[in-house]
N, C-alpha and C positions, 0 to 999 in steps of 0.2 A: 504494500500500500504506500502511496506517495505521501510524504509529510509536506503538505502544501505550505506550512508556515516557514519551512526551510528551503523550499523548492527554488532553484535558480536554473532556468533553461540554459543548456549548453549551446544550442543552435536553434535557428528557426528556418522553416521551409514555407514557401508560399508560391502558388501557381499564378504568376502574373498574366498568363494567357487567358485565364478564366477569372479575372479580378472581380470578386463579389464585394469586396470592401468598398471600392470606389462607387459601386451602385448604391451604397448606403451612406455615402459622404464621409468615409473614413479612410485615412491613409494607412499604409502598411506600418509606417513608423509609429503612428498613434496606437495601433493594435499591439505592437511590441512593448510600448511604454507601459501598458496596463499590467504586464508581467513583472514590472519592477516597482510597482506601487503596492499599496495594501489592497488585497483582492480576496474574493471569495470564489471557490470552485464548486460546481455541482456536476455530478456524473450524469451523462446522457443515458436515459433508460433504454434507448433503442440500440445504441452502439457502445460496446464495452470499453473501447479505447478512445472515446470522444467525451469531451467535457465542455461545460459552459463556464467562462470566467467573467466575473463582474468586477471591473476595476476602473481606475481613473487615469487619464492621460496627464502629462505634465501641465497642460493647459487647463485641466480641471474637468474635461468632458467625461461623463460617466458612460462607459461602454459595456456591452455584452459581447464577448468574443467566443466563437465556437472553434475549438481546436482539437486536434488528435495528438495524443502523447505517444511518441514512437520510442524505440530503443535508445538508450544512452541519453535520456532526457532531451530529445529533439522534439520541438513543438512544430507541428504543421498547422498553420492558421488556415481555417476554412472560410469563415465569414464573420461578420459582426455588424452591430448597429448601436446607435445611441439610445440610451434608456433614461 
């Protein structure tokens, strides 16, 4: 089980070809910033390796980020939106 209070991603992946963040007015950089602020993580009920992260950007935007946690603490950002 992941200790989310001590979790620090080692790397990020994102498919810029199918950029869903931009469709929701979020930059890739803002999504990454949420992993380095205080955040809450909720496990996705449908996919065992996917999670919802609720966090804030440096600018203060509150975002929900959907991501997949891969081996070696690699985070694959799937999508996100402002809440």
